[in-house]
ROSE-4610 file (N, C-alpha, C; in Angstrom, 1 decimal, always signed):
// ROSE-4610
residu = [M/M/M/Y/Y/Y/L/L/L/W/W/W/A/A/A/H/H/H/R/R/R/L/L/L/C/C/C/R/R/R/W/W/W/C/C/C/V/V/V/A/A/A/A/A/A/V/V/V/L/L/L/L/L/L/A/A/A/A/A/A/A/A/A/V/V/V/A/A/A/K/K/K/W/W/W/F/F/F/D/D/D/L/L/L/A/A/A/S/S/S/F/F/F/A/A/A/R/R/R/A/A/A/V/V/V/G/G/G/D/D/D/F/F/F/G/G/G/L/L/L/V/V/V/W/W/W/D/D/D/G/G/G/W/W/W/E/E/E/H/H/H/P/P/P/T/T/T/A/A/A/I/I/I/A/A/A/V/V/V/S/S/S/V/V/V/L/L/L/E/E/E/A/A/A/V/V/V/A/A/A/A/A/A/A/A/A/L/L/L/L/L/L/F/F/F/A/A/A/G/G/G/R/R/R/R/R/R/T/T/T/G/G/G/Y/Y/Y/G/G/G/L/L/L/A/A/A/A/A/A/A/A/A/L/L/L/L/L/L/L/L/L/A/A/A/F/F/F/T/T/T/A/A/A/V/V/V/V/V/V/G/G/G/Y/Y/Y/G/G/G/V/V/V/W/W/W/Q/Q/Q/G/G/G/F/F/F/D/D/D/I/I/I/D/D/D/C/C/C/G/G/G/C/C/C/L/L/L/G/G/G/A/A/A/V/V/V/D/D/D/R/R/R/W/W/W/A/A/A/G/G/G/V/V/V/T/T/T/L/L/L/K/K/K/T/T/T/S/S/S/L/L/L/V/V/V/R/R/R/N/N/N/L/L/L/V/V/V/L/L/L/L/L/L/A/A/A/I/I/I/L/L/L/A/A/A/V/V/V/A/A/A/W/W/W/R/R/R/T/T/T/R/R/R/R/R/R/A/A/A/G/G/G/G/G/G]
num = [1/1/1/2/2/2/3/3/3/4/4/4/5/5/5/6/6/6/7/7/7/8/8/8/9/9/9/10/10/10/11/11/11/12/12/12/13/13/13/14/14/14/15/15/15/16/16/16/17/17/17/18/18/18/19/19/19/20/20/20/21/21/21/22/22/22/23/23/23/24/24/24/25/25/25/26/26/26/27/27/27/28/28/28/29/29/29/30/30/30/31/31/31/32/32/32/33/33/33/34/34/34/35/35/35/36/36/36/37/37/37/38/38/38/39/39/39/40/40/40/41/41/41/42/42/42/43/43/43/44/44/44/45/45/45/46/46/46/47/47/47/48/48/48/49/49/49/50/50/50/51/51/51/52/52/52/53/53/53/54/54/54/55/55/55/56/56/56/57/57/57/58/58/58/59/59/59/60/60/60/61/61/61/62/62/62/63/63/63/64/64/64/65/65/65/66/66/66/67/67/67/68/68/68/69/69/69/70/70/70/71/71/71/72/72/72/73/73/73/74/74/74/75/75/75/76/76/76/77/77/77/78/78/78/79/79/79/80/80/80/81/81/81/82/82/82/83/83/83/84/84/84/85/85/85/86/86/86/87/87/87/88/88/88/89/89/89/90/90/90/91/91/91/92/92/92/93/93/93/94/94/94/95/95/95/96/96/96/97/97/97/98/98/98/99/99/99/100/100/100/101/101/101/102/102/102/103/103/103/104/104/104/105/105/105/106/106/106/107/107/107/108/108/108/109/109/109/110/110/110/111/111/111/112/112/112/113/113/113/114/114/114/115/115/115/116/116/116/117/117/117/118/118/118/119/119/119/120/120/120/121/121/121/122/122/122/123/123/123/124/124/124/125/125/125/126/126/126/127/127/127/128/128/128/129/129/129/130/130/130/131/131/131/132/132/132/133/133/133/134/134/134/135/135/135/136/136/136/137/137/137]
x = [-128.8/-128.5/-126.9/-127.3/-126.2/-124.9/-124.8/-123.4/-122.6/-123.3/-122.8/-122.5/-123.3/-123.1/-121.8/-121.5/-120.5/-118.7/-119.3/-118.2/-117.8/-118.6/-118.5/-117.9/-118.4/-117.9/-116.3/-116.1/-114.9/-113.8/-114.1/-113.2/-113.2/-113.9/-113.6/-112.8/-112.9/-111.9/-110.2/-110.6/-109.1/-108.4/-109.1/-108.7/-108.0/-108.7/-108.4/-107.1/-106.9/-105.6/-104.7/-104.5/-103.7/-103.3/-104.2/-104.0/-103.1/-103.5/-102.3/-101.2/-101.2/-99.8/-98.8/-99.4/-98.5/-98.5/-99.1/-99.0/-97.5/-97.7/-96.7/-95.3/-95.4/-93.9/-93.3/-94.1/-94.0/-92.9/-93.5/-92.5/-92.7/-91.7/-91.6/-91.2/-90.3/-89.8/-91.0/-91.8/-92.5/-93.6/-93.9/-94.7/-94.1/-92.8/-92.0/-92.0/-91.7/-91.7/-93.2/-94.3/-95.5/-95.8/-95.4/-95.5/-94.8/-93.6/-92.9/-93.4/-94.1/-94.9/-96.0/-96.3/-97.5/-97.0/-95.5/-94.6/-95.0/-95.5/-96.3/-95.0/-94.2/-92.9/-91.5/-90.5/-89.1/-88.5/-87.9/-87.0/-85.9/-85.7/-85.4/-86.1/-87.2/-88.4/-89.3/-89.0/-90.2/-90.4/-89.2/-88.9/-89.5/-88.8/-88.9/-90.9/-91.4/-92.6/-93.6/-92.7/-93.5/-93.5/-92.5/-92.5/-93.5/-93.2/-94.1/-95.5/-96.1/-97.8/-97.9/-97.1/-97.5/-97.4/-96.7/-96.5/-97.7/-98.2/-99.1/-100.6/-100.5/-101.9/-101.8/-101.3/-101.0/-101.3/-100.7/-101.1/-102.6/-103.2/-104.7/-105.5/-105.0/-105.5/-105.6/-104.5/-104.3/-105.4/-105.5/-106.2/-107.7/-108.1/-109.3/-110.0/-109.0/-109.5/-109.6/-108.9/-108.8/-109.9/-110.7/-111.8/-111.5/-110.1/-109.9/-110.1/-110.8/-111.4/-110.2/-108.8/-108.1/-107.9/-108.4/-108.2/-109.1/-110.3/-111.3/-110.9/-109.6/-109.5/-108.1/-107.3/-106.1/-106.6/-107.5/-108.0/-108.7/-109.4/-109.8/-109.3/-107.8/-106.8/-106.6/-105.6/-105.1/-106.1/-107.4/-108.2/-108.5/-108.8/-109.0/-107.5/-106.5/-105.3/-105.2/-105.2/-105.2/-106.1/-107.2/-108.5/-108.1/-107.6/-106.8/-105.9/-105.0/-103.8/-104.4/-104.8/-105.8/-106.3/-107.4/-107.9/-107.7/-106.3/-105.3/-104.5/-104.6/-103.7/-105.3/-106.4/-107.2/-107.3/-107.2/-107.6/-106.7/-105.0/-104.4/-104.1/-104.9/-104.9/-103.6/-103.1/-102.4/-102.7/-101.8/-102.0/-100.8/-101.3/-99.8/-100.7/-99.8/-100.5/-100.4/-101.5/-101.5/-100.8/-100.7/-99.8/-100.3/-101.7/-102.7/-102.6/-102.8/-102.9/-101.4/-100.5/-99.8/-99.9/-99.4/-99.5/-100.7/-101.5/-102.7/-103.7/-103.5/-104.2/-103.6/-102.5/-101.5/-102.4/-102.2/-103.0/-104.6/-105.5/-106.5/-106.9/-105.5/-105.8/-106.7/-106.4/-107.2/-106.7/-107.7/-106.9/-107.2/-106.7/-106.8/-108.4/-109.3/-110.1/-111.2/-111.1/-111.1/-110.6/-109.7/-108.8/-109.6/-110.0/-110.9/-112.3/-112.9/-114.2/-113.7/-113.2/-112.8/-112.2/-111.5/-111.6/-112.6/-113.5/-114.8/-116.0/-115.7/-116.4/-116.2/-114.5/-114.5/-114.3/-114.0/-114.6/-116.3/-116.9/-118.6/-118.3/-118.0/-118.2/-117.5/-116.5/-116.1/-116.9/-117.6/-118.6/-119.8/-119.8/-121.0/-120.4/-119.0/-118.8/-118.6/-118.2/-118.2/-119.6/-120.7/-122.2/-122.3/-122.1/-122.5/-122.0/-121.1/-119.2/-120.4/-121.2/-121.8/-122.5/-123.2/-123.3/-122.4/-121.2/-120.6/-119.3/-119.0/-118.0/-116.7]
y = [-111.2/-110.1/-109.8/-110.4/-110.4/-110.6/-111.9/-112.0/-111.0/-110.8/-109.2/-108.2/-107.9/-106.5/-107.3/-108.1/-108.7/-108.3/-109.1/-108.9/-107.6/-106.7/-105.7/-104.6/-104.9/-104.2/-104.7/-105.8/-106.5/-105.8/-106.1/-106.0/-104.6/-103.3/-102.2/-101.7/-102.1/-101.7/-102.4/-103.7/-104.4/-103.3/-103.0/-102.3/-100.9/-100.2/-98.9/-99.2/-100.2/-100.4/-100.8/-101.5/-102.0/-100.8/-99.7/-98.7/-97.8/-98.0/-97.2/-97.4/-98.7/-99.5/-99.3/-99.4/-99.1/-97.6/-96.9/-95.4/-95.2/-96.0/-95.4/-95.9/-97.4/-97.9/-97.2/-96.4/-95.6/-94.5/-93.6/-92.7/-92.9/-93.8/-94.4/-93.2/-92.1/-91.2/-89.8/-89.4/-88.5/-89.5/-90.4/-91.1/-91.0/-91.7/-91.2/-89.7/-88.7/-87.4/-87.1/-87.7/-87.8/-88.3/-89.5/-90.0/-89.3/-88.6/-87.6/-86.6/-86.1/-84.5/-84.8/-86.1/-86.3/-86.0/-86.4/-86.3/-87.2/-88.6/-89.7/-90.9/-90.9/-91.7/-91.3/-92.1/-91.2/-90.9/-89.8/-89.7/-90.9/-91.0/-92.0/-93.1/-93.3/-94.5/-94.0/-93.3/-92.9/-93.4/-94.1/-94.9/-96.4/-97.1/-98.6/-98.2/-97.3/-97.1/-97.2/-96.5/-96.2/-97.3/-98.2/-99.5/-100.4/-100.5/-101.6/-101.5/-100.0/-99.6/-100.3/-99.8/-100.0/-101.8/-102.4/-103.8/-104.4/-104.0/-104.4/-103.8/-102.7/-102.7/-103.5/-103.8/-105.0/-106.3/-106.7/-108.0/-108.0/-106.8/-107.0/-106.8/-106.2/-106.3/-107.8/-108.3/-109.7/-110.7/-110.2/-111.4/-111.1/-109.9/-109.3/-110.1/-109.7/-110.4/-112.0/-112.7/-114.3/-114.5/-113.1/-113.8/-114.2/-114.2/-114.5/-113.8/-114.4/-113.9/-112.8/-113.3/-112.3/-111.2/-110.9/-109.5/-108.9/-109.1/-108.1/-107.5/-108.4/-107.7/-106.7/-107.1/-106.3/-105.0/-105.1/-103.9/-103.2/-103.6/-102.8/-102.4/-103.0/-102.8/-101.2/-101.4/-100.4/-99.1/-99.2/-97.9/-97.4/-98.2/-97.7/-96.5/-97.1/-96.4/-95.6/-95.3/-94.6/-93.1/-93.6/-93.0/-92.3/-92.6/-92.3/-90.9/-91.3/-90.5/-89.5/-89.6/-88.6/-87.5/-88.2/-87.2/-86.5/-87.0/-86.3/-85.1/-85.3/-84.0/-83.1/-83.4/-82.3/-81.8/-82.5/-81.8/-80.8/-81.0/-80.3/-79.0/-79.1/-78.4/-78.4/-79.4/-79.8/-79.3/-78.8/-78.2/-79.3/-80.5/-81.6/-82.5/-83.2/-84.2/-85.4/-86.3/-87.6/-88.3/-88.6/-89.5/-90.8/-90.8/-91.8/-92.7/-91.9/-92.4/-91.4/-90.9/-90.7/-89.4/-89.5/-88.5/-88.3/-88.9/-89.2/-88.0/-88.3/-87.3/-85.8/-85.5/-84.5/-84.0/-84.4/-83.8/-83.3/-84.5/-84.2/-82.9/-82.5/-81.5/-82.1/-83.4/-83.9/-83.4/-83.1/-82.7/-83.5/-83.2/-84.6/-84.7/-83.5/-83.7/-84.6/-84.3/-85.5/-86.5/-87.0/-87.9/-88.8/-88.1/-88.5/-89.1/-88.5/-89.0/-90.0/-90.2/-91.1/-92.5/-92.5/-93.7/-94.1/-93.0/-93.8/-94.2/-93.7/-94.2/-95.9/-95.9/-97.3/-98.1/-97.8/-98.6/-98.9/-97.9/-98.5/-99.5/-99.3/-100.4/-101.7/-101.5/-102.9/-103.6/-102.8/-103.2/-104.1/-103.3/-103.8/-105.2/-105.4/-106.6/-107.7/-107.0/-108.0/-108.7/-107.8/-108.0/-109.1/-109.2/-109.8/-111.1/-111.3/-112.2/-113.6/-114.1/-115.7/-115.7/-114.6/-114.9/-114.8/-114.3/-114.2/-115.3/-115.7/-116.8/-116.1]
z = [-200.3/-200.2/-199.3/-198.2/-197.3/-197.6/-198.6/-199.3/-199.7/-200.7/-201.5/-200.4/-199.5/-198.8/-197.7/-197.3/-196.7/-197.5/-198.8/-199.8/-200.0/-200.2/-200.6/-200.1/-198.5/-197.5/-197.1/-196.9/-196.9/-197.8/-198.9/-200.3/-200.2/-199.7/-199.5/-198.7/-197.3/-196.4/-196.7/-197.4/-197.9/-199.2/-199.9/-201.1/-200.4/-199.6/-199.1/-198.2/-197.4/-196.5/-197.5/-198.4/-199.6/-200.1/-200.7/-201.4/-200.9/-199.1/-198.4/-197.9/-197.9/-198.0/-198.8/-200.1/-201.5/-202.0/-201.4/-201.1/-200.5/-199.2/-198.1/-198.8/-199.4/-200.0/-201.0/-201.6/-203.2/-202.3/-201.2/-200.4/-198.7/-198.7/-197.3/-196.7/-196.8/-196.5/-196.0/-196.8/-196.7/-195.5/-195.3/-194.4/-193.1/-193.4/-192.0/-191.3/-192.4/-192.0/-190.8/-191.4/-191.3/-189.9/-189.8/-188.3/-187.5/-187.8/-186.7/-186.6/-187.4/-187.3/-186.1/-186.0/-184.5/-183.5/-183.2/-182.1/-181.2/-181.8/-180.7/-180.5/-181.6/-181.4/-180.9/-180.7/-180.3/-181.5/-181.0/-182.1/-182.8/-184.3/-184.9/-184.5/-184.1/-184.6/-185.5/-186.7/-187.3/-188.4/-189.1/-190.1/-190.1/-188.8/-188.2/-188.2/-187.4/-187.3/-188.7/-189.7/-191.0/-191.6/-191.5/-192.2/-191.7/-190.5/-189.5/-190.0/-189.9/-190.1/-191.3/-192.4/-193.8/-194.4/-193.7/-193.4/-193.0/-192.1/-190.9/-191.9/-192.3/-193.2/-194.7/-195.5/-196.2/-195.8/-194.6/-194.2/-193.8/-193.2/-192.7/-194.2/-195.3/-196.5/-197.0/-197.0/-197.5/-196.6/-195.6/-194.9/-194.6/-195.0/-195.3/-196.9/-197.7/-199.1/-199.1/-198.0/-198.0/-197.4/-196.5/-195.7/-194.0/-193.9/-192.5/-191.4/-190.5/-189.3/-188.7/-188.3/-188.2/-188.6/-190.0/-190.3/-190.2/-189.9/-189.2/-188.1/-187.0/-186.0/-186.0/-187.1/-187.4/-187.9/-188.8/-189.4/-188.7/-187.6/-186.8/-185.7/-185.3/-184.3/-185.4/-186.6/-187.1/-187.5/-187.9/-188.2/-186.5/-185.6/-184.2/-183.7/-184.3/-183.7/-184.7/-186.3/-187.0/-186.6/-186.1/-185.7/-184.6/-183.6/-182.3/-182.4/-183.4/-183.8/-184.3/-185.5/-186.4/-185.5/-184.8/-183.6/-182.6/-182.3/-181.6/-182.2/-183.5/-184.5/-184.6/-184.7/-184.7/-183.4/-182.2/-181.1/-180.8/-181.2/-180.8/-182.2/-183.2/-184.3/-185.2/-185.2/-185.9/-187.8/-188.4/-189.8/-190.6/-190.4/-191.2/-192.0/-192.5/-193.5/-192.9/-192.7/-192.1/-192.7/-194.0/-194.4/-194.9/-194.7/-194.9/-196.1/-197.2/-198.5/-199.6/-199.0/-199.8/-200.3/-202.0/-202.6/-203.3/-202.9/-203.0/-202.5/-201.0/-199.6/-199.9/-200.7/-200.9/-201.7/-203.2/-204.1/-204.1/-203.1/-203.1/-201.9/-201.6/-200.2/-198.9/-198.7/-197.6/-196.5/-195.4/-193.9/-192.9/-191.7/-190.6/-190.6/-190.2/-190.6/-191.2/-192.2/-193.4/-193.5/-192.9/-192.6/-191.4/-190.5/-189.4/-190.0/-190.6/-190.9/-191.6/-192.7/-193.6/-192.7/-191.7/-191.1/-190.1/-189.6/-189.0/-190.2/-191.5/-192.2/-192.3/-192.7/-192.8/-191.4/-190.3/-189.3/-189.6/-190.0/-190.0/-190.8/-192.0/-193.1/-192.6/-192.0/-191.4/-190.1/-189.5/-188.6/-189.5/-190.7/-191.7/-192.2/-192.5/-192.9/-191.7/-190.5/-189.1/-189.3/-189.1/-188.5/-190.0/-190.8/-192.2/-192.6/-191.5/-192.2/-192.3/-191.4/-191.6/-192.8/-193.5/-194.8/-195.8/-195.7/-196.6/-196.4/-195.5/-195.3/-195.5]
């Protein structure tokens, strides 16, 4: 039972991170704009930040799919950072696109509050995967 719970949770988080990375690669300019809209990076650093975030998401996904312990840490660090940034946007009352899943989020009408809840759910799923990792290898 724990084996499948572990794998399902780990693969779920990995799939979302990979989907987010791929969505960003298809429209990197929009994600770079979304990064800039939060006002948390210096002018001119939006595009390099967008590239770095999407690469880190893909690396975390690959590590989680492979069952590497470092994948949990990287995924947790990314999700905590994303949650902090989106939470800041909610706190500031921003009405902007988070850029999380690219066109999918725009098509679905996802708000910052929805993104915040999604990030918290992903963190909870990752915690279950971490807690059951000994069973799942």
